[in-house]
C-alpha positions as CSV (number, residue, x, y, z in Angstrom):
1,M,108.2,-0.5,31.4
2,S,107.2,-1.5,35.1
3,C,103.8,-1.9,36.4
4,V,105.2,-0.6,39.8
5,P,104.2,3.2,40.6
6,S,106.9,5.2,41.5
7,P,107.5,6.8,44.9
8,R,106.5,10.3,43.5
9,S,102.9,9.0,42.3
10,R,102.6,7.2,45.8
11,T,103.1,10.6,47.5
12,S,100.8,12.3,45.2
13,W,98.1,9.9,45.6
14,K,98.2,9.9,49.2
15,S,98.0,13.8,49.2
16,S,95.0,13.9,46.6
17,T,92.9,11.7,49.0
18,A,92.6,14.0,51.8
19,P,90.6,16.7,49.8
20,S,88.7,13.9,48.5
21,R,87.8,12.5,51.9
22,T,86.7,15.8,52.9
23,R,84.4,16.3,49.8
24,L,82.9,12.8,50.7
25,D,82.3,13.8,54.3
26,L,80.7,16.9,53.2
27,A,78.5,15.2,50.8
28,N,77.5,12.5,53.5
29,E,76.7,15.3,55.8
30,R,74.4,17.0,53.0
31,V,72.7,13.9,52.5
32,D,72.0,13.2,56.1
33,I,70.5,16.8,56.5
34,R,68.4,16.4,53.2
35,V,67.2,13.1,54.9
36,G,66.1,14.6,57.8
37,N,64.4,17.6,56.3
38,T,62.7,15.3,54.1
39,S,61.3,13.0,56.7
40,A,60.3,16.0,58.8
41,M,58.3,17.7,55.9
42,N,56.6,14.4,55.1
43,F,55.4,14.1,58.8
44,S,54.3,17.8,58.7
45,A,52.5,17.3,55.6
46,M,50.6,14.2,56.5
47,G,50.0,15.7,60.2
48,L,48.3,19.0,58.4
49,V,46.2,16.7,56.2
50,L,45.1,14.7,59.2
51,W,44.3,17.8,61.4
52,F,42.3,19.7,58.5
53,G,40.6,16.5,57.4
54,G,39.7,15.7,60.7
55,Q,38.3,19.0,61.3
56,K,36.2,18.6,58.2
57,L,35.1,15.1,59.1
58,I,34.0,16.2,62.4
59,A,31.9,19.2,60.9
60,G,30.4,16.9,58.5
61,Q,31.8,18.5,55.3
62,I,33.8,15.2,54.2
63,S,33.3,11.7,54.7
64,V,35.8,9.0,56.0
65,G,36.5,7.6,52.5
66,T,37.3,11.0,51.3
67,L,39.8,11.4,54.3
68,A,41.3,8.1,53.4
69,L,41.6,8.9,49.8
70,L,43.6,12.1,50.8
71,L,45.9,10.4,53.1
72,T,46.4,7.5,50.3
73,F,46.9,10.3,47.7
74,M,49.6,11.9,50.2
75,T,51.3,8.6,50.6
76,I,51.6,8.0,47.0
77,L,52.7,11.5,46.4
78,Q,55.7,10.8,48.9
79,M,56.9,7.8,47.6
80,P,59.3,9.3,45.3
81,C,60.7,11.4,48.3
82,A,61.3,8.4,50.5
83,S,62.8,6.5,47.8
84,S,65.6,9.0,47.0
85,D,66.7,9.1,50.6
């Protein structure tokens, strides 16, 4: 029994790598899109907290400590999203 693959198995291996490459390229593209969308959502969410928190702070409805607490909590909540990217 020989350990050298037959010419037929080499051909089938080459023909089977093309679809795998296409699938890998599509998967990489999907990951890139997900990373971009997640970053945009995290940035938007933090911006909204800052905007509305700043308005409440100026109006005297919350303190600086409360706004810092909200921002810290948002950062902690976003950590799992950032680590999966």
